[in-house]
Structures are given as structure tokens and as C-alpha cells.
C-alpha positions, 0 to 999 in steps of 0.5 A: 883387712880390718882397720882399727875402727873395726875393733871399736865398740861403744864410746869410752867413758873414761876421764879426759886425759886418762891413759886408757884412751891411748892404751885402747887405741894402741890395742886396736891399732896393733890388732889391725896392723897384725891383720887380725879380725874381731872374730880371730882372737879372744880377750878377757877383761878384769874389773876396773877402769881398764876392764870397762874396755870390754864394752869399748873393744869389738872382739870375742871378749868376756868380763871376768870376776875381779882378779880372775882374768888370767885364769879365764884366759888360760882356760880359753887358750887351752881349748883354742890354742890356735887363737890369740888370748889377751888379758886386759887388767889393772895392777890391782886386779892382776897383782893384788886380787889376781896375783896368785894367777899371775905368778903361776901363769908365768911359771907355766909360760902359758901362751897369753899376752897380758896388758897390765895397766900400771897406775898405782891406784884403784881408779874405778873405786876412787883412788885407793892404793894399789900394790904397785904404789911406792912405800909412803904413798897416801890415798883414801885407804892409806891417809898416813902412807902405805906401809908395804913395799911395792909389788913389781910385776916386771920382777915377778914375771921375770923371776917366775918364768915369763918368756917375754917382758916389755914396758911401755908408756901410755904417752907413746902410742906407736911404741905401745902398739908395736910392743903389743904386737911383739908380745902377741907374736911371741909364743909363751907368756908375754907381759906388756907393763904399761905406765899409765897415769891416772889423771884424777886420783894419782897426782904423783905418777903423772905424764910429766913424771914419766916423761922425766923418769922413763927412757928408751932401752939403748940399741945395745940392750940384749933382751936375751940376756937374763942377768941384764934384764934382771938389772933393768927391772929393778931400776924403778925401785933403786934408781926411779928410772923406767926403761921402755922397750923389750926387757926380756925375751927367752929363745928356748922356752916352750909354752905350756900347751906345747908340752902336752901331747893331748893338746897337739890340736885344739880341744875344740877340734878333737873328734868326740866319740859317741860310744861310751860303753867301754867307759861305763864298763870300766867304771862298773 
């Protein structure tokens, strides 16, 4: 049985105190606790500080073009739906450059798990504003304050058809590991939105800020209640409160690949014919 260390790659180069450290460790813990092996899953990393985890985690993995990680993961999952497919990316990559792929992956309820690093900045390129930043946030790219309203990955996912939505805080590693496992064992599109402080460039959404503003969902919260979940995902914008835990989990939605007869078995295992004569005759 694999241990978390079996999933460890090169030594990370993130800033000291960066939330990526705990997110990376939580991923490795979760994979080991699920009894998985490095060769039993596929991971797609986007561009950014989180994407550098491609070198720091040992598994079948690829580093996608900026904003294209979800599209690559969908292709991988369609070919090998017998294996887990994870996406690791930041709020800029997944909700900015890759926002179109995010939306349509939710619509299709593709069976992939997306771990979204939500830190409101493009950390790798030194702190420009990301789509999740609050209106008025100042950065190198918006010295006078951002004009646009923030994008909510939670609201997008819920309203567009994702069947599993959870939120975690990088400062709570054990809960994050459990939520990753819960998302991976769910069949359908699963989003783990991780509140991740950027200690170098974001001096607003700090560890202290999230410790004060976040709270655990109460035991009476029903994750199968869509209307209740809709109210919860709006709290960060209306009340500046961040609920942690499983916000929503549908019980009656099929994943994309389950609705296609031709994907009854993984494409890679399907028998190929060597007799192309009927096909060539058809197109003559």
C-alpha cells in the first residue's frame, strides 16, 4: 500500500508559508489513504504556482497549456474512465483563461475532480489581480482598484450542473484531505475550492483573515438540498463568510461518460478491427 511519500516528487520551491505546501501534502495524504498508487490515476496541472506541483507530485501527470487543464482531463477521462482524473489549477487559470472549459465541464457533469487554488492573484507572475478578487482590490495590474465584480467558482459550478461542490481552507490540512477523497469517490464533476493565502502578494486574504471569516458547516446542513446550497455559496459575497465542508452533492445525476453507450468500457480497452475494407468501400 502506498504512503504519502510515494507520491512525492521533487522538493517544492514555493514561498515559505504558501498555502500550496499544505494543499500538496493534503493531496498526497488523500491519495494514499484511498489506497491508490502513483500509476493508478491521472493528474493534469495548469500554469501557475499551483501548476508547478506537476514536478512535486509523483503520478501520471501532464502540465497543460494555460487554462486548458480541464479540457485535457476530460479527454483523458473519456479514454480511461476506469481511472481517476484530477485537475490542479489556480483561480486565474480555471476561472479566467479556462473559464469556458470550467463552465462546460460542469454542464456535462464530467467525472473529474477539480482542486481550485483560490488566492485572488496570479502569484507566479508576481501578483496581478485574478478573477476572484473583490471589487476594488489593488494590485500591479489594477493600481486604482479592480472595476469588475468577482467571479464565484462555487456559484458557477452549482448553477451550471456540477454534482459535487466543497470548500476547504489551506490552513486545515486534515479536512482538505478528506474533502479531496470525498470528491474523488463521487461520480460526476467535483469541485474542491481551496481558500489559499498567497503570503507574498495578497496582504488582504491572509491566514488570519480566513480564520476569522470561515466556519464549518453545521451538522444539520443538508448537502442534497440545492436551494440551501445556493444560499451558502453566496455568503462570501453578501456576508463575507466562507462555509467549509461539502456544500452540495447531487444524488441523481449521471456522469457524462455514463450516458454514452460507446463508453460502456474504456476506449483504450476496446478491440480494434484490422479489416478496413468495408470502411474504405463505404467512402468510395
